[in-house]
Each structure stands twice: as structure tokens, then as C-alpha cells.
C-alpha positions in Angstrom: 0.0 0.0 0.0 2.9 2.4 0.8 4.5 1.7 -2.6 1.2 2.1 -4.4 0.6 5.4 -2.6 4.0 6.7 -3.6 3.4 5.7 -7.2 0.1 7.6 -7.3 1.5 10.6 -5.4 -1.1 10.1 -2.6 -0.9 9.6 1.1 -1.5 6.0 2.2 -4.6 7.1 4.1 -6.0 8.8 1.0 -5.4 5.6 -1.0 -7.1 3.4 1.6 -10.1 5.8 1.7 -10.4 5.6 -2.1 -10.4 1.8 -2.1 -12.9 1.7 0.7 -15.2 4.0 -1.2 -14.9 1.8 -4.3 -15.7 -1.3 -2.2 -18.9 0.5 -0.9 -19.8 1.5 -4.4 -19.4 -2.1 -5.8 -20.8 -3.8 -2.7 -17.9 -6.2 -2.5 -14.7 -6.5 -0.6 -11.7 -6.1 -2.8 -8.8 -6.4 -0.3 -8.1 -8.4 2.8 -6.1 -6.4 5.3 -4.0 -8.0 8.0 -1.0 -7.2 10.2 1.3 -8.9 7.6 0.0 -6.9 4.6 -2.8 -6.8 2.1 -4.1 -9.5 -0.3 -6.8 -9.4 -3.0 -10.1 -11.2 -2.7 -11.7 -13.1 -5.6 -13.6 -9.9 -6.5 -10.4 -8.0 -6.3 -8.6 -10.4 -8.6 -11.5 -10.1 -11.1 -11.4 -6.3 -11.0 -7.6 -6.4 -11.6 -8.0 -8.7 -14.6 -10.8 -6.7 -16.2 -8.9 -3.4 -15.5 -5.7 -4.7 -17.1 -7.7 -5.9 -20.1 -9.4 -2.4 -20.4 -6.0 -0.7 -20.2 -4.6 -3.0 -22.8 -7.5 -2.2 -25.1 -6.9 1.5 -24.5 -3.2 1.1 -25.5 -4.2 -0.7 -28.7 -6.7 2.1 -29.6 -4.0 4.7 -29.0 -1.5 2.8 -31.1 -3.9 2.4 -33.9 -5.0 6.0 -34.0 -1.5 7.5 -33.7 -0.3 5.1 -36.4 -2.6 7.0 -38.9 -0.9 10.3 -38.1 1.9 11.7 -40.2 5.2 10.7 -38.7 6.7 13.3 -36.5 10.3 14.4 -36.1 12.7 11.5 -35.4 14.7 13.5 -32.8 13.4 14.6 -29.4 15.6 17.4 -28.1 15.8 17.4 -24.3 17.4 20.2 -22.3 19.2 19.0 -19.2 20.6 20.9 -16.2 23.5 20.0 -14.0 23.1 17.7 -11.0 20.0 15.7 -11.9 19.6 12.4 -9.9 21.8 9.9 -11.6 19.1 7.3 -12.3 16.4 9.7 -13.5 17.1 10.0 -17.2 18.2 6.4 -17.8 14.9 5.3 -16.2 12.6 7.5 -18.1 14.4 7.2 -21.4 14.3 3.4 -21.2 10.5 3.6 -21.1 10.5 6.0 -24.0 12.6 3.6 -26.0 10.1 0.9 -25.5 7.0 3.0 -26.3 8.6 5.0 -29.2 11.5 3.0 -30.7 11.6 5.3 -33.7 12.4 8.4 -31.7 16.0 9.4 -31.1 16.8 11.5 -28.0 19.3 14.3 -28.1 20.4 15.7 -24.7 21.6 19.3 -24.5 23.2 20.5 -21.2 22.5 24.1 -20.4 21.3 26.5 -17.7 17.6 27.0 -17.0 17.7 30.5 -18.7 19.4 29.1 -21.8 17.0 26.1 -22.0 13.9 28.3 -21.8 15.4 30.6 -24.5 16.0 27.6 -26.7 12.5 26.3 -26.0 11.0 29.5 -27.2 13.2 29.6 -30.2 12.0 26.0 -31.1 15.5 24.6 -30.6 14.4 22.3 -27.8 11.3 20.1 -27.5 11.3 19.9 -23.7 13.4 21.6 -21.0 14.3 20.5 -17.5 14.7 23.7 -15.5 14.8 25.0 -11.9 11.9 27.4 -12.2 8.4 27.1 -13.7 7.8 29.8 -16.3 4.5 31.7 -15.9 3.7 31.9 -19.7 0.4 30.3 -20.6 1.9 28.9 -23.9 4.1 26.6 -21.9 3.0 23.5 -19.9 5.0 22.1 -17.0 5.1 19.2 -14.5 7.2 18.8 -11.4 9.8 16.2 -12.2 12.1 16.2 -9.2 12.2 17.6 -5.6 15.5 17.4 -3.7 16.3 18.6 -0.2 19.8 20.1 -0.6 22.6 19.4 1.8 25.9 21.1 2.3 29.5 20.3 1.3 32.1 21.1 3.9 35.8 20.6 4.5 36.1 17.7 6.9 37.9 19.8 9.4 35.1 22.4 9.4 32.5 19.7 9.5 34.0 18.3 12.8 33.1 21.6 14.4 29.7 22.1 12.8 28.1 18.8 12.0 26.0 16.6 14.3 24.7 13.2 13.6 21.4 14.5 12.1 23.2 17.1 10.0 24.1 20.8 10.0 21.8 23.8 10.8 21.8 26.4 8.1 22.5 29.2 10.6 25.7 27.5 11.6 27.1 28.4 8.1 27.1 32.1 8.9 30.6 33.4 8.5 31.4 31.0 5.6 31.4 32.0 2.0 28.7 30.4 -0.2 30.1 28.9 -3.4 27.0 29.5 -5.5 26.0 30.0 -9.2 25.3 33.0 -11.4 21.9 34.6 -11.1 21.6 34.7 -14.9 21.5 30.9 -15.0 18.2 30.8 -13.1 17.0 34.1 -11.6 14.0 32.9 -9.7 15.9 29.9 -8.1 18.9 32.2 -7.3 16.6 34.7 -5.6 14.9 31.9 -3.6 18.2 30.4 -2.4 19.8 33.7 -1.5 16.6 34.9 0.4 16.7 31.7 2.5 20.4 32.0 3.2 20.1 35.7 4.3 17.1 34.8 6.5 19.5 32.4 8.4 22.3 35.0 8.7 24.4 33.6 5.9 26.1 36.3 3.8 25.6 36.2 0.0 28.5 37.5 -2.2 27.6 40.8 -3.9 29.2 39.5 -7.1 28.0 36.0 -8.1 30.5 33.7 -9.7 31.1 33.8 -13.5 29.1 31.3 -15.5 32.1 29.3 -16.7 33.4 28.8 -13.1 30.1 27.6 -11.7 30.0 24.7 -14.1 33.3 23.2 -12.9 33.0 20.9 -9.9 36.7 21.3 -9.1 36.2 25.0 -8.5 33.6 24.3 -5.8 35.7 21.6 -4.3 38.8 23.8 -4.2 36.9 26.6 -2.5 35.2 24.4 0.0 38.4 22.5 0.9 39.9 25.7 2.3 37.5 25.5 5.2 36.2 29.0 4.6 33.4 28.2 2.2 30.5 25.8 1.7 28.5 24.6 -1.3 24.9 23.3 -1.6 24.5 19.9 -3.2 21.9 17.1 -3.3 22.6 13.7 -1.7 24.9 11.5 -3.7 26.3 14.3 -5.9 29.6 13.3 -7.6 30.2 10.4 -5.2 32.7 9.5 -4.1 33.7 13.0 -3.0 37.4 14.0 -3.1 39.5 13.6 0.0 39.0 16.3 2.6 35.4 16.9 1.8 32.1 15.6 3.3 28.4 16.0 2.6 25.8 16.6 5.3 22.0 17.1 5.3 20.6 20.5 6.4 18.5 20.1 9.4 14.8 20.9 8.7 15.3 20.8 4.9 15.3 24.6 4.5 16.4 24.5 0.8 14.4 22.4 -1.6 15.4 22.4 -5.2 12.7 21.6 -7.8 13.2 20.6 -11.4 10.4 21.2 -13.8 9.8 19.6 -17.2 8.5 22.4 -19.5 7.3 22.1 -23.1 5.1 24.0 -25.6 1.4 23.7 -24.7 0.5 23.2 -28.3 2.9 20.3 -28.8 1.2 17.1 -30.0 4.1 14.6 -30.2 3.5 11.2 -28.8 7.1 10.7 -27.8 7.0 13.9 -25.9 3.8 12.9 -24.1 5.4 9.5 -23.2 8.5 11.3 -21.7 6.4 13.8 -19.8 4.2 11.0 -18.3 7.3 9.1 -17.2 8.8 12.2 -15.6 5.5 13.0 -13.8 5.0 9.4 -12.5 8.4 8.1 -11.7 10.7 10.9 -10.9 12.0 11.0 -7.3 10.3 13.3 -4.7 11.1 14.3 -1.1 
């Protein structure tokens, strides 16, 4: 039940209530609940078989209808930011390959601002960006939510980190190794506002774009013990010697990645990719 609730983006209690309402509507018991788990009744098994058959028929209808359409472009151009969860793209692209074997995926790494500009110039088909654009001609779904932690020099971490992590206010007095505001203005403003609210000083001059893309620049600055960097769990593991990652207590900074595409798009491979991102991408 827990796994099913996560797959449907529901709480377990909401899913249980939905099933109970369905049982009342049908007048039969679908599940047998016990201390060791949940099993289906005979009626539940019948509903499962009939539901699977109905979904299979739906898929056949969609395949037949879309087969009559003129073939679309063979290349799906996907914009990708830095620091996505390592298993995200392989997982969703594997499903896309099964559903649309004729489509070829072209990945283009770029900042959020550059991706949105390319999307509007019709140079990308879908963008994975750190902020959701407000324009009505663009559609979006939340693909990833990540509670960011902090990279510290090990010597500094011995003074600041506890077993449960580091409090953001403890980083006051250290330099933030950030990213240029031009890369993602809304996300930059959100991060800097949270840092300032916890007493952390934000540099008046953000780093140059080229420097922010190089992990070694972050590592070198943090290793001095006078700076910190924000990073998701598991980023660039294993870390170089002398550095350690720690969660931020209370999860004060949550990074969201949105999948954005033109609202008027009617490509089946794009729809398959969006559905995969919406249903299977990791959340907090």
C-alpha cells in the first residue's frame, strides 16, 4: 500500500479511503487487510484482470490512431541541467525507447535560462529547468524535488556537523560557493533569500558562469574551510578527500526541477516522456 501510494503521489490514508469508497460502491470486498499486509479477494482479482484488459485495449486504440498520423520528427531534443539524480534520465528514457522506438533522444546540457530561450526559439522540445515559467503557452510538470545538503571541508564539519546534520544558521561566516543569477534568476533569488534569513552572507558578485559549471572550482573553494556549497545527496560520489556532505536540518532549501514544453505540442514521444517524468521521478 505504501509503494502504491508513492506511485500515485497520494498519502497512504487517502489511497485506503479511495479503495474503501470503491468497495462500498461495488458492494464487495476487494482487499483483505491483516497485520502482515494486504491481499486481494476473488472480487479484487476479477477487477484487476478486467482493469488490465481495459487498459490494454486503450493502448491498442491509441497505437492504432496514432499510427494513422503523419510521422513526426525523429529526434526529441531534451534540455538537461547540472546535478540531476543519476538514475532519472536512464529510467525515463528506457520507457520512452520501449514506447517510441523510432524516436532518437538528443540531450543538451544548459542552464535554465538558456534552455527556456532555446525552447521559445524551437531549438528544444522539452526543458528540465529549476523554475516554472508563468507563460500560458508553456506546460509544465514537477519532475524532481531534492532537499539540498551542504558540502564542507572535513575539518570544518567536525566543528559544525552533528549526527542529524548541520543547521543552516551555523554556516554564517562561511562563503557560499553559488551559481550566477543569470542561470536561473527565480531559483537564485529563492536560495539567497533563505540564506540571508538564516544569517548567511551572500556575495555581492555571483561567480562567473564558466566557473560555476566546474565541480573542481567548488571543491577547491570548500576545501579551504572558509566556504560551503549546496549539493543534493549522492552528488559526484565519491567526494574528493578532505570533503564531506551533510544534510541540512529541517530541509530549509528544496530544489525543484520542472519539465517544461510548448502547450501546443502534439508529439506522442514527448507525451510519453512527460508522463514518465511525472509518475516516476523522485520526490522528497
